[in-house]
C-alpha positions, -999 to +999 in steps of 0.1 A: +153+024+427+174-005+412+205+005+393+207+001+355+233-024+343+258-027+314+278-059+309+312-062+292+323-096+279+352-107+257+358-132+230+387-145+252+409-136+281+429-104+279+407-090+252+406-057+272+374-062+293+389-050+325+403-018+311+371-011+292+351-014+324+377+008+341+372+035+314+334+032+315+334+036+353+354+068+350+333+081+321+300+076+338+313+088+372+323+121+354+287+123+341+273+122+376+263+086+379+268+067+411+285+039+393+302+007+406+320-023+389+310-059+395+326-092+387+308-122+400+338-145+400+374-136+393+402-161+388+434-142+393+464-140+416+463-102+415+443-093+446+439-063+468+423-052+500+392-030+506+391-004+533+371-030+554+399-055+551+383-078+526+402-094+497+389-089+462+404-089+427+429-061+421+413-052+388+379-046+405+396-023+431+411-003+402+376-001+386+362+012+419+389+038+421+381+049+386+344+052+396+354+073+425+340+049+451+355+028+478+361-008+467+336-031+484+334-069+487+300-068+470+318-059+438+336-092+436+320-118+459+339-148+446+377-148+440+395-179+429+433-179+434+450-208+415+474-227+436+481-258+415+467-277+385+430-281+391+430-265+426+423-229+437+418-212+469+382-198+473+379-163+487+342-158+494+329-124+504+364-112+510+376-141+533+393-174+526+366-201+524+384-232+514+398-249+483+381-257+450+391-288+430+380-291+394+360-322+402+338-305+428+330-273+408+294-284+399+287-292+436+297-259+450+284-237+421+248-233+434+262-222+468+285-196+451+257-184+428+235-176+458+262-153+472+268-137+438+232-127+432+228-115+468+259-092+464+248-079+430+213-071+444+228-052+473+251-033+449+223-023+426+202-011+455+228+016+463+240+028+429+227+042+396+247+021+373+265-012+377+291-021+350+295-059+350+326-077+337+325-112+324+354-136+324+372-154+296+347-161+269+309-166+272+309-192+244+330-220+260+304-246+253+320-272+274+319-249+304+286-231+300+268-256+323+289-242+352+287-206+342+282-181+371+301-152+356+291-146+320+257-150+303+240-163+335+248-130+352+236-110+322+204-129+321+198-126+358+197-088+355+188-086+318+219-066+312+226-051+278+260-064+268+291-053+248+313-080+233+349-070+231+374-085+206+412-080+205+422-072+169+459-071+179+458-108+185+444-115+150+412-132+139+389-107+156+361-110+130+361-148+134+362-145+171+332-122+173+311-141+148+320-174+163+310-163+197+276-151+185+271-184+166+278-204+198+254-184+220+218-194+224+192-170+208+182-156+242+218-149+250+225-133+216+196-109+221+215-094+250+246-086+229+238-050+217+271-041+201+307-051+195+338-032+206+371-039+186+400-032+209+438-027+206+438-015+170+471-004+155+474+016+123+450+034+100+413+027+107+408+029+069+426-004+067+394-021+080+376-011+048+341-026+047+351-050+075+326-036+101+297-037+076+306-072+066+309-082+103+274-069+111+260-089+082+276-121+094+269-116+131+231-114+134+230-077+125+251-068+155+267-033+150+302-022+162+301+006+188+337+016+180+373+007+173+396+016+201+433+022+191+460+005+211+470+027+240+506+022+252+519+027+288+484+028+303+497+027+339+466+008+351+467-025+369+459-055+347+438-084+359+460-114+351+497-122+345+489-130+308+491-092+304+529-095+311+534-114+279+554-089+258+551-062+286+588-059+294+606-027+284+638-029+264+668-018+285+693+004+268+725+022+279+703+052+286+678+035+309+680+020+343+675-018+340+652-033+367+646-070+364+615-085+380+617-123+383+585-137+367+576-164+392+552-191+381+526-178+406+535-141+404+509-119+420+502-082+424+526-073+396+510-039+393+533-031+423+558-022+396+536+002+375+551+032+393+586+021+382+575+015+346+559+050+346+593+067+353+611+080+323+645+063+319+635+032+338+631-001+320+612-029+339+619-064+325+600-095+336+626-123+335+614-159+332+647-176+323+682-172+336+694-167+301+674-134+301+693-121+332+713-094+313+730-067+334+703-053+358+708-025+382+685-042+406+665-075+408+631-077+424+614-108+438+576-101+435+546-114+454+534-149+449+505-170+458+527-201+466+559-190+482+574-224+487+566-237+452+581-206+436+611-208+459+617-244+447+614-231+411+640-205+418+664-232+430+656-256+402+661-230+374+693-216+388+678-182+397+684-187+434+722-191+429+722-163+404+705-139+428+728-149+457+759-143+435+745-110+422+740-098+458+775-110+469+790-089+440+772-058+453+740-061+434+707-046+447+679-070+455+644-063+468+615-085+478+578-078+481+556-101+502+563-136+491+595-124+476+604-109+510+598-142+526+622-159+501+650-135+510+650-148+545+669-178+561+640-201+569+604-206+560+587-228+586+554-245+579+543-262+611+507-267+600+513-278+564+499-247+548+521-251+517+543-281+525+545-311+547+535-303+583+565-294+604+588-287+574+614-260+573+626-247+539+659-228+535+655-194+519+680-173+500+696-161+533+701-125+521+682-111+551+682-124+588+646-134+587+624-164+597+589-167+583+563-190+599+532-200+579+499-203+598+472-182+615+447-160+598+455-143+565+464-107+571+445-084+547+447-047+556+454-013+542+482+004+561+499+037+567+531+043+584+566+058+582+598+049+565+623+043+593+653+026+576+684+045+590+707+035+561+711+046+526+693+048+502+665+057+526+682+076+554+676+109+536+639+103+534+636+087+568+602+094+586+585+101+552+549+088+550+543+053+536+511+037+525+502+003+510+484-029+518+492-063+532+478-096+520+496-127+533+495-157+555+530-158+570+544-139+599+581-129+598+606-120+625+643-111+625+667-139+635+694-113+644+697-076+650+685-059+619+670-026+606+633-025+600+622-008+567+589+007+579+569+014+611+532+008+606+504+026+623+502+044+656+518+014+674+548+017+650+547-020+642+579-029+623+576-041+587+603-053+565+641-055+568+670-038+551+707-048+551+733-026+567+747-016+533+711-009+520+715-032+490+690-058+501+656-050+515+621-066+517+587-057+528+551-070+531+537-038+517+522-041+483+521-006+467+554+004+483+566+019+450+536+042+448+552+063+476+571+089+456+599+096+481+606+059+486+607+051+449+628+081+439+653+075+467+658+039+457+661+047+420+686+075+427+708+050+446+707+027+415+720+055+393+688+069+379+690+105+368+655+111+356+631+139+365+611+131+396+574+130+391+545+119+413+528+087+404+492+095+396+468+066+388+439+091+387+455+108+357+458+074+341+421+068+346+413+101+330+436+094+301+420+061+295+385+075+298+393+103+273+407+077+249+377+054+250+352+083+248+369+095+216+365+062+199+331+049+210+297+061+199+288+074+233+253+085+223+245+050+211+260+035+243+237+058+264+208+045+244+219+009+251+221+015+288+187+033+288+171+003+271+163+021+239+182-004+217 
């Protein structure tokens, strides 16, 4: 039996599609469905690794977790990772395939579409319900000829579709009506209801707005108005979600500054820090925003060398070095870890001219060499750093995932941060005074003992709690259930509307 489908599209990026799909995956999983998410093509730097070692969009992995199933490459067969203006890396069926340039999109589109439909067919064959997420807006009339993620997917499986609008951004009625006007009649017929997202205030303020909306939008009803839910604790799809996401540091909070690199990736690494009471995580884009942080983190990045050059050009590099020399705490994740080293060599020209060596920040005795296969793997291991702040929790279990091209090795005797797997493969480095450390492990802060030990060393005095994404999925699902007409949604899925 082939699975039923439901598609979720938005009037624009960051309308809340990904989180609504996450909520619906959890809602229908709790109702006993074998449910799975699907996104034909994702363009994002936030990526993750499936148990099979395939690379897919991080938001899709989150949705699979909410559905209670293992993430699989069939859920996101095409991932585009922007590298420069007009150029992206193609990750096809979980593996790097090549590079896409804007001018050859129409040439490669039929090839990608074949892989998309094949993956979706396989996914439907082993589930009861597939919840499909669109991308951006389905009404970009200049891009519709190349569409392989929005209405073309909906039409391929005849999916009943919800159209989501973000009222917090403003102009939601115009966005919903305008989208409907720009769709073709056959496309409009698939839009069964609207969802208005991120509402703040009293619902009565909408007055007759929903009735008027229906009258102007081809008699399309609104399934519900979802109030804004703060501190969701669930990974966002794209870095646009960081706009306005920084917490305000006060004298009663621990101030952690994350450098917002131009190609920042996997920023959900810091959700566990944000979730801790008394911790303020700020995303810092300008040196003038530096403030007085207790610690500075260099996050992951798709293009290490370009973002390292940006650090040097903007003055961040010197600011970080001075901060460290004055006793400040500095950490690096993946690409940020590579930047903390002394040298980044690129013999094959992966990111720079072949044979080039680029000086890092020289805060750790480390040399990184680009080349070889991309390492994409979920890992388990132990924390082995023998120095504070981690000496007290040495040998505690560590889990995370790796997704990187480079290979790094110490240039001098140094302390590894972790030992990975049965072979105790060393990962990461930590300085002798414990103030500078780096690792390839995304998700390192989800390890409670590690996170709490580091925060305590920074002066945090909060109450220790376990980080629980599952609780966040339930909270989101409960919130959405309370504000959508679930009986009508069931009728939509069952084809009765």
